C-alpha positions, 0 to 999 in steps of 0.5 A, spaced: 160 778 778 163 782 773 157 787 772 156 787 779 163 789 780 162 795 775 156 797 778 160 797 785 166 801 782 161 807 779 158 807 786 165 807 789 167 813 784 161 817 785 162 817 793 169 819 792 166 825 787 161 827 792 165 826 799 172 827 797 178 822 800 176 820 807 181 821 812 181 816 818 183 819 825 190 818 827 191 810 827 191 807 834 195 801 836 192 794 834 190 793 842 187 801 842 183 799 836 181 792 838 178 796 844 175 802 841 171 797 836 169 793 841 166 799 845 163 802 838 158 796 838 151 798 838 153 805 840 155 812 836 162 815 835 162 820 840 159 815 846 165 810 843 170 816 844 167 818 850 168 811 853 175 809 851 178 816 853 175 814 860 178 807 860 185 810 858 185 816 863 182 811 869 187 805 868 193 808 864 194 801 861 191 796 858 195 791 863 191 795 868 185 795 865 185 787 864 186 786 871 181 791 874 175 790 878 170 788 873 165 793 876 170 799 875 171 797 868 164 797 867 163 804 870 168 807 866 165 805 859 158 806 861 157 812 856 158 807 850 152 803 853 151 795 854 157 796 859 155 789 863 157 786 856 162 790 853 166 790 860 167 783 861 168 782 853 174 787 854 177 784 859 176 777 857 179 778 850 185 782 854 187 776 858 186 771 852 191 775 848 196 775 854 195 768 855 197 766 848 202 771 847 205 773 854 203 780 852 199 785 850 201 786 843 198 785 837 204 787 832 206 780 830 199 780 826 202 785 821 207 779 818 201 774 818 197 773 811 191 777 812 186 771 812 190 768 818 191 775 821 183 776 821 182 769 823 186 769 829 183 775 832 176 772 830 177 766 835 176 771 841 168 772 844 166 778 842 170 780 836 166 778 830 169 779 822 167 787 822 171 788 829 177 784 826 176 787 819 177 794 822 183 793 826 186 789 820 185 795 815 186 801 820 191 799 825 195 793 822 195 795 814 192 789 812 187 789 807 180 788 809 173 791 808 169 791 815 161 792 814 157 795 819 150 797 819 150 802 814 154 799 809 150 793 810 143 797 809 146 802 803 149 795 799 143 792 800 139 797 797 143 798 792 143 791 790 150 790 791 149 784 795 143 779 795 138 781 799 138 775 804 146 775 805 148 775 812 152 780 815 158 775 816 157 773 808 157 780 806 164 782 808 167 777 803 162 778 798 163 786 798 171 785 799 171 782 792 167 788 789 172 793 790 180 793 790 184 793 796 186 800 796 179 802 795 177 798 801 178 804 807 175 810 803 169 805 800 168 803 808 168 810 810 164 814 804 158 808 804 158 810 812 157 817 810 152 816 805 148 812 810 148 817 815 147 823 811 143 820 805 140 813 805 137 813 812 134 807 816 127 809 816 127 815 811 132 815 806 132 821 802 132 818 795 129 824 791 137 828 793 141 821 792 146 822 787 146 814 787 138 813 785 139 811 778 143 805 780 139 803 786 134 797 786 130 799 792 129 806 789 127 802 782 122 798 787 119 804 790 118 808 783 115 801 780 110 801 786 108 808 786 106 807 778 102 801 779 
């Protein structure tokens, strides 16, 4: 693990040198972040934001979203895709939080240890480790390392995680390779690298500044030399 951590730290340093200190948009309140992250599942940032703002403009409050006819919520979030799944999921989560807490307020999670806050959020259908970790890291100030498809792909190619490790397991594994203050910048910069260089189908290995650290590239070179 010490060698793997050293490799992760080198990756982090190079990403920071190349892309700088990334800036997260203005943090949302926890409920807003939770809804936004559910909307982000299986879509891009632009469509997520369109759907989120349509939801806010149409209903005004999360209580109104919670109590609205399901078809109206689904119509508002249609730009994010999978509206028939995400609409009921959002409303169910909002109802469950209200039933347990008496109000749509997650600020109490700030006072819980990070692992307890994570476990509390993940009890709800549709809230997995990525969604919960994003809420913790970017809205509640708790250290968490969210793993999305870009991070899972890039870290797998680099050899920072076992090839067949699940996405769920990768959250805990990768968090151990970085310091808590590195979680936010590391998350955002690895995503950027996945979008701009380490593409899913045609990675730009020839122009990647991490190629000498990359297991995928080493295997590719070995295969071409055989």
